[in-house]
C-alpha positions as CSV (number, residue, x, y, z in Angstrom):
1,M,154.1,205.8,193.5
2,T,152.4,209.1,192.6
3,E,150.7,211.4,195.1
4,V,147.3,210.5,193.7
5,A,148.1,206.8,194.0
6,E,149.3,207.2,197.6
7,R,146.0,208.9,198.5
8,D,144.0,206.1,196.8
9,A,146.0,203.5,198.6
10,Q,145.3,205.2,202.0
11,A,141.6,205.4,201.2
12,L,141.3,201.6,200.9
13,D,140.8,199.9,204.2
14,A,142.1,196.4,204.8
15,Y,138.8,194.9,203.7
16,S,138.7,196.8,200.4
17,Q,142.3,196.0,199.7
18,T,141.7,192.3,200.2
19,V,138.7,192.2,198.0
20,S,140.4,194.3,195.3
21,G,143.4,192.0,195.4
22,V,141.3,188.9,194.9
23,V,139.5,190.6,191.9
24,E,142.8,191.6,190.3
25,Q,144.2,188.1,190.7
26,L,141.1,186.1,189.8
27,A,138.8,188.1,187.4
28,P,140.9,187.3,184.3
29,S,140.3,183.6,185.1
30,V,136.5,183.8,185.2
31,A,134.6,183.6,181.9
32,N,131.1,184.6,180.9
33,L,129.5,181.7,179.1
34,R,126.8,182.0,176.5
35,V,125.4,178.6,175.9
36,T,123.9,178.0,172.5
37,G,121.7,175.3,170.9
38,V,120.3,174.5,167.5
39,T,116.6,174.8,166.7
40,R,114.7,172.4,164.5
41,S,115.2,174.8,161.6
42,G,119.0,174.6,162.2
43,R,119.3,178.1,163.6
44,R,121.7,178.5,166.5
45,V,120.3,180.4,169.4
46,T,121.3,181.3,172.9
47,T,119.7,178.9,175.4
48,G,121.4,179.8,178.7
49,A,124.2,181.8,180.4
50,G,126.5,181.4,183.3
51,S,130.1,181.6,184.4
52,A,133.2,179.3,184.3
53,V,136.6,179.2,186.1
54,V,139.7,178.5,184.0
55,L,141.5,175.3,185.1
56,T,144.3,175.1,182.6
57,G,146.0,177.5,180.2
58,D,145.0,175.3,177.2
59,G,141.3,175.9,177.7
60,F,139.8,173.6,180.3
61,M,137.2,175.4,182.5
62,L,135.0,174.4,185.4
63,T,131.3,175.4,185.5
64,S,128.0,174.1,186.8
65,A,126.3,171.2,185.1
66,H,123.0,173.0,185.0
67,V,124.5,175.9,183.0
68,V,125.5,173.7,180.1
69,E,122.6,171.2,180.4
70,G,119.5,173.3,180.5
71,R,115.8,172.3,180.5
72,R,115.5,172.7,176.7
73,G,118.1,170.0,176.1
74,A,121.9,169.7,176.4
75,G,123.8,172.7,175.2
76,R,127.0,171.2,173.8
77,G,128.8,174.5,173.4
78,G,128.7,178.2,173.0
79,V,130.9,181.3,173.5
80,A,133.2,182.2,176.4
81,A,134.0,185.9,177.0
82,F,136.8,187.2,179.2
83,T,137.5,190.4,181.0
84,D,140.2,191.4,178.4
85,G,137.5,191.5,175.7
86,R,138.4,188.2,174.1
87,E,135.6,185.8,173.0
88,T,136.2,182.2,172.0
89,P,134.0,179.2,171.2
90,F,133.8,176.4,173.8
91,S,132.5,172.9,173.8
92,V,131.3,170.7,176.6
93,V,133.8,168.0,177.7
94,G,131.6,166.4,180.3
95,A,128.8,167.2,182.8
96,D,127.8,165.5,186.0
97,R,124.4,166.5,187.2
98,L,124.7,164.5,190.4
99,S,127.5,166.9,191.6
100,D,126.3,169.9,189.4
101,L,129.8,170.2,188.0
102,A,130.9,170.3,184.4
103,V,134.1,170.8,182.4
104,V,134.1,172.8,179.2
105,R,137.0,173.6,176.9
106,A,137.6,176.9,175.2
107,E,139.4,177.1,171.8
108,A,142.2,179.2,173.3
109,G,145.7,178.3,174.4
110,D,146.8,181.2,176.5
111,L,144.3,181.4,179.3
112,R,145.1,182.3,182.9
113,P,144.4,179.4,185.2
114,A,142.8,180.1,188.6
115,T,144.4,178.7,191.7
116,L,142.2,176.0,193.4
117,G,142.0,176.0,197.2
118,D,140.5,173.5,199.7
119,A,137.1,174.2,201.2
120,E,137.9,171.8,204.1
121,D,140.1,174.7,205.4
122,L,137.2,177.2,205.5
123,R,135.8,178.5,208.7
124,V,132.4,180.1,209.4
125,G,132.7,183.9,209.3
126,Q,135.6,183.8,206.9
127,L,135.7,186.4,204.1
128,V,134.8,185.1,200.6
129,V,134.5,186.8,197.2
130,A,132.1,185.7,194.4
131,I,133.0,186.6,190.8
132,G,130.7,185.8,188.0
133,N,128.3,187.2,185.4
134,P,124.9,187.8,187.0
135,H,122.2,188.7,184.5
136,G,125.0,188.9,181.8
137,F,126.9,191.7,183.6
138,A,130.4,190.3,183.1
139,G,133.0,190.4,185.8
140,S,130.6,191.3,188.6
141,V,132.0,191.0,192.1
142,T,130.3,190.6,195.5
143,A,131.8,189.8,198.9
144,G,130.6,188.4,202.1
145,V,131.3,185.7,204.6
146,V,131.0,181.9,205.0
147,S,127.6,181.7,206.7
148,A,127.6,178.0,207.2
149,L,129.4,174.8,206.2
150,G,128.3,171.3,205.7
151,R,125.0,172.1,204.0
152,S,123.4,169.5,201.7
153,L,121.9,170.1,198.2
154,P,119.7,167.6,196.4
155,A,120.7,166.8,192.8
156,R,118.9,164.7,190.2
157,A,119.9,162.9,187.0
158,G,116.8,161.2,185.5
159,A,115.3,159.0,188.2
160,T,118.5,159.1,190.4
161,V,118.5,161.5,193.3
162,R,121.7,162.1,195.3
163,T,122.9,164.7,197.8
164,I,125.8,167.1,197.2
165,D,127.6,167.1,200.5
166,D,129.6,169.8,202.3
167,V,128.0,172.7,200.4
168,I,129.2,176.2,201.3
169,Q,126.6,178.7,202.4
170,T,127.5,182.4,201.9
171,D,125.8,185.8,202.2
172,A,127.8,187.1,199.2
173,A,125.1,188.2,196.8
174,L,124.5,185.6,194.0
175,N,122.1,186.0,191.1
176,P,121.2,184.1,187.9
177,G,124.3,184.0,185.8
178,N,126.6,183.6,188.8
179,S,126.3,179.8,188.5
180,G,129.6,178.2,187.5
181,G,131.5,181.3,188.8
182,A,134.2,181.4,191.5
183,L,133.8,181.6,195.2
184,A,137.3,182.5,196.4
185,D,139.0,183.0,199.8
186,S,141.0,186.1,200.7
187,L,144.1,184.8,199.0
188,G,142.2,184.4,195.7
189,R,142.1,180.7,195.8
190,V,138.9,179.1,194.4
191,V,137.2,177.2,197.2
192,G,133.7,176.7,195.6
193,V,131.7,176.9,192.4
194,N,128.6,179.0,192.8
195,T,125.6,176.9,192.1
196,A,122.3,178.2,193.6
197,V,120.5,181.1,195.2
198,A,118.3,179.8,198.0
199,G,117.0,183.2,199.1
200,V,118.1,186.8,199.7
201,G,121.6,186.6,201.3
202,L,121.6,182.8,201.0
203,G,123.9,181.6,198.3
204,L,125.2,178.1,197.9
205,A,128.5,176.8,196.3
206,V,129.7,173.3,195.5
207,P,133.0,173.0,197.5
208,I,136.4,172.4,196.0
209,N,137.8,169.4,198.1
210,R,139.2,166.0,197.5
211,A,135.9,164.5,196.4
212,T,135.1,167.2,193.8
213,R,138.7,167.2,192.5
214,K,138.3,163.6,191.7
215,I,135.1,164.4,189.8
216,V,136.7,167.2,187.9
217,A,139.7,164.9,187.0
218,A,137.2,162.3,185.7
219,L,135.3,164.8,183.6
220,M,138.5,166.1,182.1
221,S,139.9,162.7,181.2
222,D,136.8,160.6,180.5
223,G,133.9,163.2,180.1
224,R,131.9,161.3,182.7
225,V,131.9,160.2,186.3
226,R,131.4,156.5,187.2
227,R,129.6,155.5,190.4
228,G,128.4,152.3,192.0
229,Y,124.8,151.3,192.4
230,L,123.1,149.0,195.0
231,G,119.4,149.5,194.3
232,I,118.1,150.3,197.7
233,A,116.0,153.1,199.1
234,G,116.1,153.7,202.8
235,A,115.9,156.1,205.7
236,P,117.6,156.6,209.1
237,R,116.2,154.8,212.0
238,P,117.3,154.6,215.7
239,L,118.0,151.2,217.1
240,A,115.9,149.8,220.0
241,P,117.7,150.1,223.4
242,A,118.5,146.4,223.5
243,Q,120.0,146.5,220.0
244,A,121.9,149.7,220.7
245,A,123.6,148.0,223.7
246,H,125.1,145.5,221.3
247,H,125.6,147.6,218.2
248,G,126.2,151.1,219.5
249,D,124.1,154.2,219.7
250,G,123.0,156.3,216.8
251,D,120.9,155.7,213.7
252,V,121.2,152.9,211.2
253,L,119.7,152.7,207.6
254,E,116.4,150.9,207.4
255,I,115.9,149.5,203.9
256,L,112.4,150.6,202.6
257,E,112.6,149.3,199.1
258,V,114.9,147.0,197.1
259,V,114.8,147.5,193.3
260,P,114.0,144.3,191.5
261,G,117.0,142.9,189.6
262,S,119.4,145.1,191.5
263,P,122.7,144.1,193.1
264,A,121.0,144.4,196.5
265,E,118.3,141.9,195.6
266,A,120.9,139.5,194.2
267,A,122.7,139.7,197.6
268,G,119.5,138.8,199.5
269,L,118.8,142.2,201.0
270,R,115.1,142.9,201.8
271,A,112.9,145.7,202.8
272,G,112.9,146.0,206.6
273,D,116.6,145.1,207.0
274,L,118.6,147.4,209.2
275,V,122.0,148.2,207.6
276,L,124.8,148.6,210.2
277,E,127.9,148.6,208.1
278,L,128.9,148.8,204.5
279,D,132.5,147.7,203.6
280,G,133.4,147.9,207.3
281,R,132.1,151.4,207.8
282,R,129.2,152.4,210.0
283,V,126.0,153.4,208.1
284,T,123.7,156.0,209.6
285,G,121.8,157.1,206.5
286,A,121.6,157.0,202.8
287,G,124.4,159.5,202.5
288,D,126.9,157.0,203.9
289,V,125.9,154.5,201.2
290,Q,126.1,157.2,198.5
291,R,129.7,158.2,199.6
292,A,130.8,154.5,199.5
293,M,129.6,154.0,195.9
294,Q,132.7,155.3,194.2
295,E,134.1,154.0,190.9
296,D,136.5,151.6,192.7
297,V,133.7,149.5,194.2
298,I,132.0,148.6,190.9
299,G,132.2,144.9,190.3
300,T,133.9,144.1,193.6
301,R,132.5,142.2,196.6
302,V,131.4,144.6,199.3
303,P,130.4,143.2,202.7
304,V,127.1,144.5,204.2
305,T,126.3,143.9,207.9
306,F,122.7,144.2,208.8
307,L,120.0,143.2,211.3
308,R,117.0,141.0,210.3
309,D,114.5,139.9,212.9
310,G,116.9,141.1,215.6
311,R,119.8,138.9,214.4
312,Q,123.0,140.2,212.9
313,R,123.8,138.9,209.4
314,T,126.4,139.6,206.7
315,T,126.2,139.3,203.0
316,L,128.3,140.3,200.0
317,V,126.9,142.7,197.4
318,I,128.5,143.4,194.0
319,P,127.7,147.0,193.1
320,A,126.9,147.6,189.4
321,E,127.6,150.8,187.6
322,L,125.0,153.5,188.0
323,E,123.5,154.3,184.6
324,D,122.7,157.9,183.6
């Protein structure tokens, strides 16, 4: 090491060395996306921008669904640019608006994949580094800490509204264009996909965990995510003391509406029923039902235990597939 290099190394404190190490490792795996669309006259124009994280060397990349499916219609492709100066076309493999995740594929075969971590191992106060392309400034880096864990973020696809669970909150500065970029831990492992700016010093990222890995795998293989559908709307409600003595403390789900022609109606569920359990698991709110409606329950018989007029009942419901 030269004398100048030694002085530079000494000038970097532990924090700076950690952030610099993450950038050196991860920046080549984060792309700047320019999403394009076709006008009525047939002219291709830029309709949006964002970032993406390389998943595989043969071109699969992870980004945010809202980056590639903008308000002016679905952008089915565009151009991906990398820190080494390369630019390559990409196409959209699949997007899932209910998790705000999408997979795109670049026309390149020698990309550098990022290492995925596990957001379940994060702790509040832990250092995280955000890499993306805010306002088109490629390869921009900000650092901060995990401000909170377990946040929820609403997501909509048509008339369907669901909640993205276990969202990561960070004070690392995020700006338009950061969406789809990497949120990494101090070892350079991607633990989240930057998705939203809720305010100054308040950025949100979709976590990389078991649930989102399944979503990414489905998008890569099938281009879509299949989910179950019951056809109920409800809200949490505490049980009366006498009922809680028999069924346990805590909230249950009160059904406020049953969609006509839905699996819930076919199973005999009604507005006013209090759902205690679904498939043997306690239900305390709509989020529990949402988490239970995975692909493997579609077309199967799922037991629902509920209270009606103070009496416990059980019925079997056969979830249908949730349509886009």
